C-alpha positions in Angstrom: -4.3 4.1 -3.5 -3.9 5.9 -6.8 -1.7 8.7 -7.9 -2.5 12.3 -7.1 -3.7 12.8 -10.7 -6.9 10.8 -9.7 -7.2 11.7 -6.0 -6.8 15.4 -5.5 -6.7 17.1 -2.1 -8.5 16.7 0.2 -9.7 13.3 -1.0 -6.2 11.8 -1.2 -5.7 12.6 2.5 -9.1 11.3 3.4 -8.5 8.0 1.4 -5.1 7.7 3.2 -6.7 8.1 6.6 -9.5 5.6 5.7 -7.0 3.0 4.4 -4.8 3.2 7.5 -7.9 2.8 9.7 -9.0 -0.2 7.7 -5.5 -1.7 7.8 -5.5 -1.4 11.6 -8.7 -3.4 11.8 -7.2 -6.1 9.5 -4.1 -6.1 11.7 -6.1 -6.5 14.9 -8.1 -9.4 13.5 -5.1 -11.1 12.0 -3.3 -11.0 15.3 -6.4 -12.5 17.1 -6.6 -15.3 14.5 -2.8 -15.8 14.4 -2.6 -14.9 10.7 0.3 -13.3 8.9 -0.5 -10.1 7.1 1.9 -8.0 5.0 0.7 -4.4 4.8 1.8 -3.3 1.4 0.2 0.1 1.9 2.4 0.9 4.9 5.5 -0.6 3.2 5.2 1.4 0.0 3.0 4.4 0.7 5.7 7.0 0.8 7.4 5.8 -2.4 4.2 5.7 -4.4 3.2 9.2 -3.2 6.5 10.6 -4.4 6.9 8.7 -7.7 4.2 8.7 -10.3 6.1 6.2 -12.5 5.2 3.5 -9.9 1.6 3.6 -11.2 0.4 2.0 -14.4 -1.5 3.7 -17.2 -4.7 3.8 -15.2 -2.9 5.7 -12.4 -4.4 3.3 -9.8 -2.6 -0.1 -10.2 1.1 -0.4 -9.9 3.4 -0.3 -12.9 6.0 -3.0 -13.5 8.4 -0.9 -11.4 5.7 -0.5 -8.6 5.1 -4.3 -8.5 8.9 -4.8 -8.3 9.0 -2.5 -5.2 6.1 -4.6 -3.7 8.0 -7.9 -4.4 11.2 -6.5 -2.9 9.2 -5.4 0.2 7.4 -8.7 0.6 10.3 -11.1 0.0 12.1 -10.6 3.3 8.9 -10.8 5.2 7.5 -14.1 3.8 9.7 -16.4 5.9 10.3 -13.9 8.8 9.2 -15.1 12.2 
């Protein structure tokens, strides 16, 4: 959720915690409703935290490289199960 140039400690850790909590709620509801959800945050969090080039000029949205990582993460899951 944004590079460390816009979310400095401790706010980056707080935002990470809040996002994971929110995603747990989404996961719970989606399971109850039998909906398929792909958690992009969980799939790409570590890569985005380590590599600032994955962010676009606004340092919030993904760059072309970041979107490519998302696409590569999503593709195998679309038809799984």
